[in-house]
C-alpha positions as CSV (number, residue, x, y, z in Angstrom):
1,M,73.3,109.2,152.7
2,E,74.0,110.6,149.2
3,A,72.9,108.9,146.0
4,M,75.6,106.9,144.3
5,T,77.1,108.7,141.2
6,P,79.3,107.3,138.4
7,Y,82.3,109.3,139.8
8,S,85.1,108.4,142.1
9,Y,85.7,110.4,145.3
10,A,88.3,112.4,143.3
11,G,85.6,113.6,141.0
12,L,86.9,111.6,138.1
13,P,84.6,109.4,136.1
14,I,84.9,105.7,137.0
15,A,86.0,103.8,133.9
16,K,83.3,101.6,132.5
17,R,84.4,98.0,132.0
18,R,83.5,96.1,128.9
19,A,83.8,92.5,127.9
20,I,86.8,91.5,125.9
21,S,85.9,89.8,122.6
22,I,87.7,87.2,120.6
23,E,88.2,89.9,117.9
24,D,89.9,92.2,120.4
25,I,92.4,89.4,121.3
26,E,93.0,88.5,117.7
27,N,93.7,92.2,116.9
28,I,96.3,92.5,119.7
29,I,98.0,89.2,118.9
30,S,98.1,90.1,115.2
31,E,99.6,93.5,115.9
32,Y,102.1,92.2,118.4
33,F,103.4,89.3,116.2
34,D,102.9,91.2,112.9
35,I,100.8,88.3,111.5
36,P,97.5,88.8,109.7
37,I,94.5,87.5,111.6
38,Q,93.6,85.3,108.6
39,Q,96.9,83.4,109.1
40,I,96.4,83.1,112.9
41,I,93.0,81.4,112.4
42,S,94.2,79.4,109.3
43,K,95.4,75.8,109.2
44,K,99.0,76.9,108.6
45,R,101.5,75.2,110.9
46,D,104.6,77.5,110.5
47,H,106.2,77.9,113.9
48,H,105.7,81.6,114.2
49,I,102.0,81.4,113.3
50,V,101.4,78.4,115.7
51,F,103.1,80.4,118.4
52,A,100.9,83.4,117.9
53,R,97.8,81.2,117.6
54,Q,98.6,79.5,120.9
55,F,98.7,82.9,122.6
56,A,95.4,83.9,121.0
57,I,93.8,80.6,122.1
58,Y,95.2,81.0,125.7
59,F,94.0,84.6,126.1
60,T,90.6,83.8,124.5
61,R,90.1,81.1,127.1
62,K,91.4,83.3,129.9
63,Y,89.4,86.5,129.1
64,T,86.1,85.2,127.5
65,N,83.4,82.8,128.6
66,L,83.6,80.9,125.4
67,S,83.7,77.1,125.6
68,L,86.6,75.0,124.5
69,K,84.6,73.8,121.5
70,T,83.6,77.4,120.4
71,I,87.2,78.6,120.7
72,G,88.4,75.5,118.7
73,L,85.9,76.1,116.0
74,H,86.9,79.8,115.7
75,F,90.6,78.9,115.3
76,M,89.7,75.9,113.1
77,R,91.0,73.4,115.7
78,D,89.4,70.9,118.1
79,H,88.9,71.3,121.8
80,S,92.0,69.2,122.6
81,T,94.2,71.6,120.8
82,V,92.7,74.4,122.8
83,I,93.5,72.5,126.0
84,Y,97.0,71.9,124.8
85,S,97.6,75.5,123.9
86,C,96.3,76.7,127.2
87,R,98.5,74.3,129.1
88,L,101.6,75.1,127.1
89,I,101.3,78.9,127.7
90,K,100.4,78.5,131.3
91,D,103.1,76.0,132.1
92,C,105.9,77.6,130.1
93,K,105.3,81.3,130.9
94,D,107.8,81.4,133.7
95,Y,110.7,79.7,132.1
96,D,110.5,79.7,128.3
97,P,112.2,82.9,127.2
98,A,110.0,83.7,124.2
99,I,106.7,83.1,126.2
100,K,108.1,84.8,129.3
101,E,108.9,87.9,127.2
102,A,105.6,88.1,125.3
103,Y,103.1,87.0,128.0
104,P,103.2,90.1,130.3
105,I,103.1,92.5,127.4
106,L,100.1,90.8,125.7
107,D,98.3,90.3,129.0
108,E,98.6,94.0,129.8
109,M,97.5,95.0,126.4
110,I,94.4,92.8,126.6
111,Q,93.6,94.0,130.2
112,K,93.6,97.6,129.0
113,I,90.7,96.7,126.7
114,K,88.5,96.2,129.7
115,I,88.6,99.9,130.6
116,M,88.4,101.3,127.1
117,P,85.1,103.0,126.2
118,C,82.6,100.9,124.4
């Protein structure tokens, strides 16, 4: 039996996966919604900022191993707000038009980070 190599059978390198960080998610959310990261993690409650923040919180919970408390501290919220944001996005992604439009785009952008070089 041959030794394993970091190449697929087609001779192409296998993409190395890397962990997705909270900063990666913030950058994608900031770019997509055209809102500075400082506003996403701020205490501001403008609807468009809250909407972007809820996505950032949801995807941080989905793609990192951070605790509810850690996520809440990062976004200057408590753990119950993290739970609320996650439930809202999860429960509404199939029928709320704004969430339904943004969710698959953001999810795909974040998943692409996994296969980017470190």
